[in-house]
C-alpha positions, 0 to 999 in steps of 0.5 A: 181211778183210771186203773179201774177204767182199763181193768174193766175195759181189758176184762170185758173185752176178754170175757166178751171174747173168750167166755161165751157161755160161762153165764147165761148172756145176752146174745151178743147180736141184742148188745145195745149199749157200747162198751165206751158207754158201759165203761162211762156208766161204771165210771159215772156212778162208782169210778169204776170201783171193782171191789165195791160190794154192796151197799144199802140196796145197790150192789157193784161197780154199777150200783144195780138194784134188785128190781133192775137185776130182775128186769135185765134178766136175773142173770147168774154166774156158774154155780149160782141158783135162783133158789137163793135169789138175793145171793144170786142177785149180788153175786151177779152184780158184783161181778163186772161182766154179769153186771154188764150183761145185766144192764144190757138186758135191762137196756134192751128192754127199756131202750128209749130217747130220753131227752128227745134229741132224736137218737138213743145213745149213752146219755139216754142209757145214762138217764134210764140207769139212773132215774129208771125207764119210766122217769127218764125224761126227767133231770139227772142229778148234776153231779152225774150228768157232768161226769157222764158228759165228760166221760162221754166226751172223753170217750169220743176224742 
């Protein structure tokens, strides 16, 4: 499990440093979700399984749905077009970099203090990611909340 997380972490860092401009990205100044938080969202939802593919209505290690991807900016990989929107969605969400930028776009649009503690942090992003922006003040599933909390606590040590 940890190998997936380290692969994600180092790959995403390399991407942020080197691959600027290969896919339509969210401007680096508009990144609202920290790398630690992205890693925790990935670990919580799929144990950061980078080879997960699409299952039902979700795709990739972050389990992103098509409406989520659309609200996150409909980012596409080089060579893809929106002419085949379903394929573009699947390709982006199965690519950890494109999926990470999709989350950035989604959270930039919908960021809010879901738990009412006065700050917008990874707990809020986790609630938005799993419950949506209009349901994030509700209760996250216990397994999800516990797993997210453990990851966040580990990343702050």
